[in-house]
C-alpha positions as CSV (number, residue, x, y, z in Angstrom):
1,M,4.6,6.8,51.8
2,R,7.7,8.2,50.1
3,Y,8.8,11.6,51.0
4,L,10.1,12.8,47.6
5,T,10.1,16.3,46.3
6,D,8.5,17.0,43.0
7,R,12.0,17.6,41.6
8,K,13.2,14.2,42.7
9,R,10.1,12.5,41.2
10,A,10.7,14.2,37.9
11,E,14.4,13.6,37.7
12,G,15.3,11.4,34.8
13,N,12.1,12.1,33.1
14,G,12.7,15.7,32.0
15,S,14.7,17.4,29.3
16,G,17.8,15.7,28.0
17,R,19.0,19.0,26.8
18,Q,19.4,17.7,23.2
19,G,15.9,18.4,21.8
20,T,16.7,21.8,20.3
21,M,19.8,20.4,18.5
22,H,17.9,17.4,17.1
23,H,15.0,19.7,16.0
24,W,17.4,22.0,14.1
25,Q,19.2,19.0,12.5
26,M,15.9,17.6,11.3
27,L,14.7,20.9,10.1
28,V,17.8,21.6,8.1
29,S,17.9,18.1,6.6
30,S,14.2,18.3,5.7
31,I,14.7,21.7,4.0
32,L,17.7,20.2,2.1
33,M,15.6,17.2,1.0
34,V,13.0,19.6,-0.3
35,V,15.7,21.0,-2.6
36,V,17.8,18.0,-3.5
37,V,15.1,15.3,-4.1
38,P,13.5,17.1,-7.0
39,V,16.9,17.9,-8.4
40,F,17.8,14.2,-8.1
41,I,14.6,13.1,-9.7
42,F,15.1,15.5,-12.6
43,T,18.8,14.5,-12.9
44,F,18.1,10.8,-12.7
45,G,15.2,11.0,-15.0
46,T,17.4,12.7,-17.6
47,G,19.9,9.9,-17.5
48,F,17.4,7.1,-17.3
49,G,16.7,4.8,-20.2
50,G,20.0,5.2,-22.0
51,S,22.5,2.5,-22.8
52,Y,25.2,1.5,-20.4
53,E,27.8,3.7,-22.1
54,E,25.4,6.7,-22.1
55,V,24.7,6.3,-18.4
56,L,28.4,6.1,-17.7
57,A,29.0,9.2,-19.7
58,F,26.1,11.0,-18.0
59,F,27.4,10.2,-14.5
60,A,30.9,11.1,-15.5
61,R,29.8,14.7,-15.6
62,P,30.2,16.4,-12.2
63,C,26.7,17.9,-11.8
64,P,24.7,14.6,-11.9
65,A,27.3,12.8,-9.7
66,I,27.3,15.6,-7.1
67,A,23.5,15.8,-7.1
68,T,23.2,12.1,-6.6
69,G,25.9,11.9,-3.9
70,L,24.4,14.9,-2.0
71,T,20.9,13.4,-2.2
72,M,22.0,10.0,-0.9
73,T,24.0,11.6,1.9
74,V,21.2,13.9,3.1
75,I,18.5,11.2,3.0
76,I,20.6,8.6,4.8
77,L,21.6,11.0,7.6
78,H,18.0,12.1,8.0
79,V,16.8,8.6,8.3
80,M,19.6,7.8,10.7
81,R,18.6,10.6,13.0
82,E,15.0,9.5,12.9
83,A,16.0,6.0,13.7
84,H,18.0,7.2,16.7
85,E,15.0,9.1,17.9
86,A,12.8,6.0,17.7
87,I,15.4,3.9,19.4
88,E,15.8,6.5,22.2
89,D,12.1,6.5,22.8
90,Y,11.4,2.8,22.8
91,M,14.7,1.1,23.9
92,H,16.7,1.5,27.1
93,G,20.0,0.4,28.6
94,I,22.6,-1.5,26.7
95,A,20.2,-2.5,23.9
96,E,19.6,1.1,23.2
97,R,23.3,1.9,22.9
98,L,24.0,-1.1,20.7
99,A,21.1,-0.3,18.4
100,I,22.3,3.3,18.1
101,I,25.8,2.1,17.3
102,A,24.4,-0.4,14.7
103,T,22.2,2.2,13.0
104,T,25.1,4.7,12.9
105,A,27.5,2.1,11.4
106,L,24.9,1.1,8.9
107,A,24.2,4.7,7.8
108,Y,27.8,5.6,7.3
109,T,28.4,2.3,5.5
110,L,25.6,3.1,3.2
111,I,27.0,6.6,2.6
112,A,30.5,5.2,1.9
113,T,29.0,2.6,-0.5
114,A,27.0,5.2,-2.4
115,V,30.0,7.5,-2.7
116,F,32.2,4.6,-3.8
117,A,29.7,3.5,-6.4
118,L,29.4,7.0,-7.8
119,I,33.2,7.3,-8.0
120,K,33.4,3.9,-9.6
121,L,30.7,4.9,-12.1
122,A,32.2,8.3,-12.8
123,L,35.7,7.1,-13.4
């Protein structure tokens, strides 16, 4: 029989003191997605179906380029945070740390690629 207090048995299984921050981050990014995704769909739909030169001219304007860049950034960061939550729930140890590093690197690489493609398209 082990003589452990309730506190010692629960240690390591309780609050990580990051739940509130994660909740607020996900709430804010969800609200942003409610706004930017319809704007992106409308913007993309307006430029869809034109010739190559028309699409280049369309994305050379600041409003479509900013809407597209903002949408891509918000969606990728939201998915990254969700992936981190799943990794923290189901993986442990060094594999968890490596997976979090890999998903973070992938997310920021995707953001940089999207912004670079928009800049290249706009200029």
